[in-house]
Every structure is written in C-alpha cells, then in structure tokens.
N, C-alpha and C positions, 0 to 999 in steps of 0.2 A: 503494497499500501504507498504510496504515495503523499504526501505532506503540501500543502497547498496554504500561504496567505489571501487572505482576498480581502476586498474589503467593503464594507457594506455601511452606509450611514456614517462614513465617515471614521470606522471604527476596524481595526484589524480584525480577524477569525479565522482560526488554523482549521484548517477540512482537512480530512484524508478522502482519497479516491484510489481509484484503481491506476495500477500505473499505465502512462498512455492515457490519461485523462484528464491530465492538468488543467492545458487548454478549456479544454470542455467547462470543468468546474469556475475558470476564473469567468471565461463570458457568461455561465450562467449568473456569478453574481455581479456582471457588469448591468443585467439583464435586471437584474431583484436592483441592486443598486440604481439604477435609471427609474426605475419607477418609485425607491423610498423619496430621492431628490425631487421626481417631478409630485409628486403627493405634498413632499415637504412645502415648496414653491405654491400648493394651493390652498391646503387649511394649516400651515404655521407647524412648529414643532408641537409635539401633541406626548410627546415619552416616545420609548425605544420601540417599547414592545409594542402600540397600538399602531407603529409607523411599519411597521414589519407584519404586523397581519394585515392590515389595509393594503400592502403594496403585494404581500402573498394573494390576498383574496383577490385584487387587479391580474397580477399574472396568473392563475386561476380559473379566470372570468376569461382572459386572454385565449389560453389555453382549451376550453369548454368549448368554445368559436372555433376553433380551429378542430376540435376533434368534432363537430357538429358538420362544417367545412368539409372535410377529409368526407366523411358518412353519407356526406351528400353528392360529391362525387365520387366516391364507389358506387352510390345506386346510380347515378347516371352512365358510370363504365360498364356496369353489369347491363342495364339497357342498352347501349350501342351496339355492346357484344351481342345481345338478343338478335336486337336488328339487322347487322351484320348477318348474323348466322341464318336468318332469315332469308335477308335477301339472298343470299350464296346458295341455299337452298333454292329458292323461285330460279333463281340465272340458272340453276343444274337442271329444272324441270323443264325451263323453255331451251332451255340446249337440247335437249331428249327428244321432246317433241319438235324441233326446226328439222333436228336428224332424222327421225320419224318422217318427217314432207319430205324432205329431201331424199331417202330411200325409196317413197311411195311416186314420186313424181321420177325418181332415176329409171323403175320400174314399167312406167307408165310411159315415160322417152325409149326404152329399149322395145316395148312392145310397138310402139309409132314407127320406129324404127326398123323391125322387123316385116310390120305390114307390109312398107314402102318399095321395102325391097324385092318383094312378092312383083 
C-alpha cells in the first residue's frame, strides 16, 4: 500500500491506496477540495465536518446523475442493437426474396430462350 498526502480544505491528510493508484487518489482529493472551496465561497465557513459532508453530498449527487445518464445511454445502446439486428434480419429476408425472384426469372428466361431456339 502506498501513502499519499492530499490537501482538502487547506489541510493535509495522509491516505493509503493500492500501489499505482496515487495519482488517481490525488485527482479525487482535488475534486473533493474544489467542491469544498465552491461551497465555502457560497455559504462561508460553517465548520470542517459540515463542509465536508456538504461537499461529499454534492459529489455524490453528481455521481448519481452520471450513473443515471450511463444507464440511459446503456438502454439506448440496447435499443439501437435491437434495431440493428432487426434491420439486418430484414435485409437478409429481402436479399433471399430477391434471390428467389432472380432464380425464377432466370428459369423463365431459359424456357423462353429454348422456345425461341425451336
């Protein structure tokens, strides 16, 4: 486990994370700190715990909205795949009908050609 010192609300916090995840942890801390700073500008200093809870809730709200959007997009992808599969099947059906008609037309032309050759 790696140790990383992150700054949130102008205070250092030593955190542990899996090796190789240090930069990601720093990015997360910057995200939380930016939310803390935004809330402080909006409501002023209301205590560390309250600001951190408010910031956590704001980040959680953004995450919740992102999850909903991902679910909507996944549903759109499923719908598009179903539409594509249906269109592919319809195309195969049309191709088969066209091939059948071409075969019948070819047979008729053979019959006509034989009749004309007599």
